[in-house]
C-alpha positions in Angstrom: 65.5 179.5 109.4 67.1 179.4 105.9 64.6 177.1 104.7 61.6 179.4 105.5 61.3 180.5 101.9 61.3 176.9 100.8 58.7 176.1 103.3 56.5 179.1 102.2 56.8 178.4 98.6 55.9 174.6 99.2 52.9 175.7 101.4 51.6 177.9 98.5 52.2 175.3 95.8 50.6 172.2 97.5 47.1 173.3 97.7 47.1 174.4 94.1 48.5 171.0 92.8 46.1 169.2 95.0 43.1 170.9 93.6 43.8 170.1 89.9 41.1 168.2 88.3 40.6 166.3 85.0 37.6 166.8 82.9 36.4 165.2 79.4 34.8 166.5 76.4 33.3 163.8 74.1 34.0 164.9 70.3 31.4 163.6 68.0 28.9 162.7 70.7 26.0 160.6 69.7 27.3 160.4 66.2 26.5 164.3 65.8 28.8 167.1 64.9 29.0 168.1 68.5 30.9 168.3 71.7 29.5 167.1 74.9 29.3 169.1 77.1 29.8 172.1 74.7 30.1 174.4 77.8 32.4 173.3 80.6 33.5 175.4 83.6 36.9 174.3 85.1 39.5 175.9 87.4 42.9 177.2 86.5 45.3 174.2 86.6 42.7 171.7 85.4 43.2 169.4 82.5 40.6 168.7 79.7 40.7 165.5 77.7 39.1 165.5 74.2 37.8 162.2 73.4 36.7 161.6 69.7 34.2 158.7 69.5 33.1 159.0 66.1 33.1 161.3 62.8 35.9 163.3 61.0 36.9 166.1 63.5 39.4 168.1 65.5 39.5 170.7 68.4 40.9 174.1 67.7 40.9 177.2 69.9 39.6 180.5 68.6 41.8 183.4 68.4 42.1 185.0 71.8 41.6 181.8 73.9 43.3 181.9 77.2 45.0 178.8 76.4 45.6 178.0 72.6 45.5 174.4 71.2 44.7 172.5 67.9 44.3 168.8 68.7 43.3 165.8 66.4 44.1 162.2 66.0 47.8 162.9 65.2 48.3 164.9 68.7 48.2 168.6 69.3 50.1 171.2 67.4 53.3 172.3 69.0 53.3 169.4 71.4 56.3 167.4 70.1 55.7 166.1 66.5 51.8 166.7 67.2 49.6 167.5 64.5 46.2 168.7 65.2 44.7 168.2 61.7 41.1 166.6 61.6 40.9 162.8 61.4 38.4 159.9 61.7 38.2 157.1 64.1 38.7 157.4 67.8 41.4 159.4 69.6 41.8 161.4 72.6 44.2 164.4 73.4 44.6 166.2 76.7 45.1 170.0 77.2 46.0 171.9 80.5 44.7 175.3 81.3 47.0 177.0 83.6 45.3 180.5 83.6 41.8 181.9 84.3 39.9 183.1 81.2 37.7 181.7 78.2 38.6 179.3 75.5 36.1 179.1 72.6 36.9 176.2 70.4 35.6 174.5 67.1 36.2 171.8 64.6 38.1 173.0 61.5 35.9 171.1 59.4 32.5 172.1 60.6 33.2 175.4 62.0 30.8 177.3 64.3 28.1 174.6 63.7 30.5 172.4 66.0 31.8 174.7 68.8 32.2 174.8 72.5 33.3 177.0 75.5 35.7 176.3 78.3 35.4 179.0 81.1 38.5 178.8 83.3 37.9 180.1 86.8 40.9 181.4 89.0 41.7 179.1 91.6 40.6 180.6 95.1 43.6 181.4 97.6 43.5 179.7 100.7 45.5 181.0 103.4 46.9 178.7 106.0 48.6 179.5 109.3 51.8 177.7 110.3 54.7 178.4 112.7 58.3 178.4 111.8 60.8 177.7 114.6 
């Protein structure tokens, strides 16, 4: 019986962890100043990998974004020694979105002419029944 709180916590956490997904946004898609897709709908807990295939870009969240990030070829600001300044070549950086909300983002070089939106939906709660002996 003393393990009941631990079992309840585990039962709640496992469905959340099992539902997390990975998504990809192409930076500089088709040689354009564009993100593809430029509108992405995900669930809280999902991870988005930004993968640059060409051009001189970065990915920078707008003020008020549910998750703040600024990523480029040198990493993401605030993650270790990461530096989200724009750069060329190919690179990829991943960002996890733990909370529901909206994250608008753009390239620091190209501004609103190269922008996108990530809509983070809440994870639906699934109740499970179980017996504790």
